[in-house]
N, C-alpha and C positions, 0 to 999 in steps of 0.2 A: 429868834426875834432879836431886835436891836432897839436901842434907845429911840431912834427915829420912827419906829413902827409901834411902839408901846402906846396904850391908851392913857396911862398915867406914868409920869417920870418923877422921881424924887431922889434925894440922897438916902443911902442905906441908913437904916435906923430911924427913919422918920415915922411919926405918928400922925394919922390924918383920918378923916371921915370921907368915904365914898357915898355920894347921894345919887338917887335916880328920880326922874320926874314922873314916872308912871309905873304901874304894876306894884307888886308888893314882894318883898324878900322874906321868905320863910326861914331860911338858914343860909349860912355862908361859911366857906373855908378858904384859907390861903394855901395855895399849892406852890411849893418851891422844890424843884428836883424830885427826890423820892419822899419828901416830907409834906405833911399837911397839918394844919391846925385850925380849930374852930374859931370863928370870929363872932363878935357881938353885933347883933342886929338891933338898930335903934330907930328913932324918928318915925314910929308907927309903921315900921316895915319899909321905910324909904331910905335907910342909911345903914352902912356897915362901917364899924370902927376897925381900922387897920393899925396895928402897932408894930413897931420894929420892922419896917420895910426891909426885906432881904436884899442883899447885893445881887445884881444881875437880874436874870429873867425870873418872873413868878406870875401868878395870876390869882384872881379872886373868882371862885365859882359860887354862884348864888342860885339856890332853889327858888324859882319864881312862881308867883301866883298871879295869873292874868284874869281879869274880869271884864264883862262887857263895858265898853266905854273907854277902856285903856288904849293907849297909843304907844308907839315906839318910845323907849325910855332913854332920855338924854342923861349921860353920866357926868358928874362933876366932882370936884374935890373941895371940901370945906374943912374948917376947924383944924388946921395944921397946928398941932400943939408942940411939936418938936421936929426940927429939921425943915426941909423944904420939899413940897410936892405940888404938881400941877397937872391938870388934864390936858390932853393934846388939843390942838386947834386945827380943825374944828373939833368940838367935843365929841367923844365917842357915843355911839348909840347901841342899845340892846334892842333888837327887833322884836316887835310884838309877837308873843307866842314862844319866843326862845326859852327853853328850860333844859339845862341850866343857862342862866345868863352869865357871861364871863367878861372880865375886865383884865387885860394884859398890863402887867406892871414891869417897870425897870428901875432898879436901885443903883444909883451911881456911887462909886467909891466903895471903900471897905470899912 
């Protein structure tokens, strides 16, 4: 993957929150190369807190719960507390029923 194909791009080391517009996140992990770490789910199951964005390619894997009435989930970036991060334009979408839901990340710099 490259920066121009990532769902979210930021500077390495950035802290931010990923949000979804539909569905519920049961649990989430950040996967980078051969390593993974658990992430905090917040916002009533509609947000994941990402800390210390790795340099290069990584992704967030989210165990999703879909219920009747849910729709495709639009992904956004909020609450950037350190560094810089933004969602792609147009914003990425997790298709209704996808489980896990994934969001591709790219960290610029070292």
